[in-house]
C-alpha positions, 0 to 999 in steps of 0.5 A: 500500500502507498504512502497515504495508507491509514490505520483506524482509531476507535473504529476498526484496525484497517492496517495497511500491509506495506510490501506484503506479498503472497502468491497471486491466485489463479483464475478459473471459471466457477461452475454455474456462475457467469463470472471469473473468481480467484481460486486459492490453495494452501500452497499459495501461502508461504510458511516463512514468517513475514517481518513487521513493516508497520508498528502501530504505536499507542502513544496515548491510551486515552481519548477525548471522545466516547464513541459507543462502538469503540473497541478500545474502551467500550468492549470486552477488554478494559486493559486500557485502564492500567496503561500509562496515559502516554508513551514515555520518551524512554519507551519511545527510544527503546521502541526505536531501537527495536524497530531498527534491530528488526529492520536490520535483521530482515533487510528492511529499508523503510518502516511505518510508525503509526501514531495511534491511541486513543487519540494521539493528538491529546499529547500535544505538538511539543510532546509529539515532536520530542517523540519523533526526534527520539525515535529518529535518533534510535533508528539510524539504519532505517527510514521511518515513515510517519502515519497516524489516525485521528478523530480530528477534533484536535487537528489545528493549524499548529498540528498541521505545521508539525505534520508538514515538518515531519511529513506525517500523514493522518487519516481522519475518522469521521462518520459523515455529516452532522446527524450521521457522525453524532449518532455514535461519535460524542464526547464524554459529556455527550456533546457533538464532535462533528463541527470540530472534526469537520474543521479538520476535514476542511484543513486536510482537504485544502491544497496544502493539506492533501499531501498530509491526508491519508483519507477517511475512515467511516463506520457504516450505520445502516440508518444513514443513506449510503449515497448521501454519505458518499456525496458528503465525503466526495465533496471534499475529494479525499484520496480514499474512503474506507467504509468499515463494518461495525466490529462484531462477532457471533456473540455480539451481533451487529445491527441489522443481523441480530435475528439472523446472519443470512441477511445482507444489509451491509452488502446492500448498503455498500453496493449502492455506493459501489454502483455510483462509484464504479461508473464515475469517470474520472475516478479520483477516490479510492474506496478501499473495500472495493479496490481490494476486492477488485485487485484480489480478483484480478490476482493482486499480490497484496491487500489490506488486513481485512482481505485476502490470505496474505500474512499480516505484517504489523504489530501493536505496541502499547504505551507501556511498551507491551507488544500486542496482537491486533487491537481489534481483538479487544472486542472478543475477550479480555486479554485477547491481544496479550502476547506476554512480551514487551520491547524492553525484554523482547525483540520483535522477532520474539513476537513473530514466534508468538502463537497468536501472531503465527496464526495471523501469518498462516491465515489459510491454516486458521480457516474452518472447513466451510471457508476452505471450500468457499469459491471466494475465500481468496478474496475475503480471506474468511472474513476479518479475524475478530469477526469470526469469534464465538465463545463456543468455537473460538475463531474457527467460525465463518465471519459474522458478515459472511453472507454480506461478504459473499454477496459483495464479492459476487456482485463486484466481481460480476461487474468487473467480469462484464467489463473484462469479458469483451477484452478476454480471448475466447477460451471456449469455457 
């Protein structure tokens, strides 16, 4: 993924997988379907560990918003209460040393330092500048690319100038226009966050701001009209929009699927956006979910974390230096992210050897029988890992969004196949 890739904050981890490589799926005709779909076999996934290229750094463990769907504060894992409010500069220095060590061991020339939280801008520009300088001092052998995710309410002109100084790209979490955003994204006193976030949207969408803007993350609310929401975002011409499924699993079903999992309200919502977006020319906005489906269908070698079967190449570091697995696991059970490692006693290679990390690196081996037999598994990857969870069966289930994923992939690949078919040679299949 490119320089402007973003990571979610208080919505879902949509972590980019810079440089992740897997074998491209072959293309075959699926019997009974008038389209092409990618086939995938376990042989396509390497058993060699993939080094970490992105470090999701929890520089703040608190947030000025109280989003009701937040996986950090409002779900099963409440370990944030025991974390320091911010990452100390001593911890940041050790983090830099560990990143440098890992890069040297694996021949990496660049790594991504992703400022995350909580809300990283709570720490203020003076602290952020010191943190960046400390990390740079301790990574002499690797180029650090600065990224982050913010709710935008504290993104000021001063922050903007700091970001220009360090070439720091922030993604913006905002759920849309006023009523759409404020249905879930209020502060701790129950007040609107929309106008403050919209000021950040205006600043980042300026001519100077675009180079420092990674795009928009928005959690889908079925009560919002998808085209109205898309038009609102499109007016700012972001480089990308990522529409996120609400974080949910089989014991915590999402809105619209609480009575049955066979309905497809999220696919139906997204397909209305897809029909408009796909036919727009020129197409200046990337909608990551659609682009990933299309790219994987056409045999791409990488995608974001939620899609495909490529190994995950990021790791999370908490404010106290704990090395943890992907933080969206916090929706499943208390301690789900814990690896028993920290950057003072352990290297990132130790994290690669952790069973929880190995499970994400060997995606095919974690799939149940239903997913392994599915014709779209090479695209959906079995669904986002936390969304497969149940107390009864761990992560061995299909995704709680399985029906939505299947419909979304089928409809999108059908549209692409219809465009490609006149250009393909007649194979007689």
